[in-house]
C-alpha positions, -999 to 999 in steps of 0.1 A, spaced: 461 72 223 464 105 240 437 132 241 432 163 261 395 161 268 372 134 282 346 138 254 373 135 228 387 103 245 352 88 245 347 95 208 382 81 200 375 50 220 343 44 202 361 45 169 391 25 182 371 -4 195 355 -9 161 390 -20 147 409 -32 178 406 -43 214 407 -10 233 400 4 267 395 40 279 413 55 308 402 88 323 404 105 357 371 88 366 383 52 358 380 33 390 403 4 385 433 16 365 453 -14 374 428 -37 356 432 -17 324 470 -22 325 466 -59 334 443 -63 303 470 -46 282 498 -68 295 477 -100 289 468 -90 254 430 -86 261 435 -50 251 460 -36 226 450 1 228 444 25 256 427 57 249 435 82 276 432 118 287 460 134 306 459 106 331 487 88 313 509 119 311 529 112 342 539 85 366 529 54 347 552 29 332 540 10 301 571 -7 288 553 -28 262 537 2 245 553 8 211 529 32 194 516 66 207 489 85 189 485 121 200 451 135 191 454 167 212 473 182 240 488 214 253 519 230 238 538 219 269 572 204 261 570 185 294 536 170 285 549 159 251 580 143 266 559 125 293 535 112 266 560 99 241 582 86 270 555 59 274 566 43 241 603 52 242 610 29 272 637 5 261 630 -31 254 651 -55 233 641 -53 197 615 -26 202 608 1 176 587 30 188 563 51 166 547 84 176 519 97 154 503 131 159 469 137 142 463 174 137 433 192 121 442 218 95 434 254 101 429 250 139 449 261 169 463 225 170 485 233 140 505 259 160 506 237 190 519 208 169 546 230 154 557 239 189 559 202 198 580 195 167 605 222 176 608 207 211 615 172 196 641 187 173 659 201 203 663 166 216 676 153 183 644 137 172 635 145 136 598 146 133 584 136 99 555 158 90 530 145 65 503 169 53 473 154 35 
């Protein structure tokens, strides 16, 4: 689960851990390796993170990305969804973006959808 702000990550982690085994990963997380070890071993099945996971980390077993907030940067988007798009035999990846209506996030999400379309990905937008 990707967020932009630490307080948002903390709130999302609080909700996530009520329904699944989750961990939080922010810039102040001391032992990041332990978080990934717990994911690989199945002790954790969700990582809630700020921009820490945006670059330089390989999580080949991840198959779902939930984007709660982020910049309009195409590069950030590609880095984030790249975490779940890593090839593994039989793997199907899912990217979900949660956007609050009537906020600046709507415009940013539209920009991210256009970027995905450029790469041949057809985002499916569901408005409820």
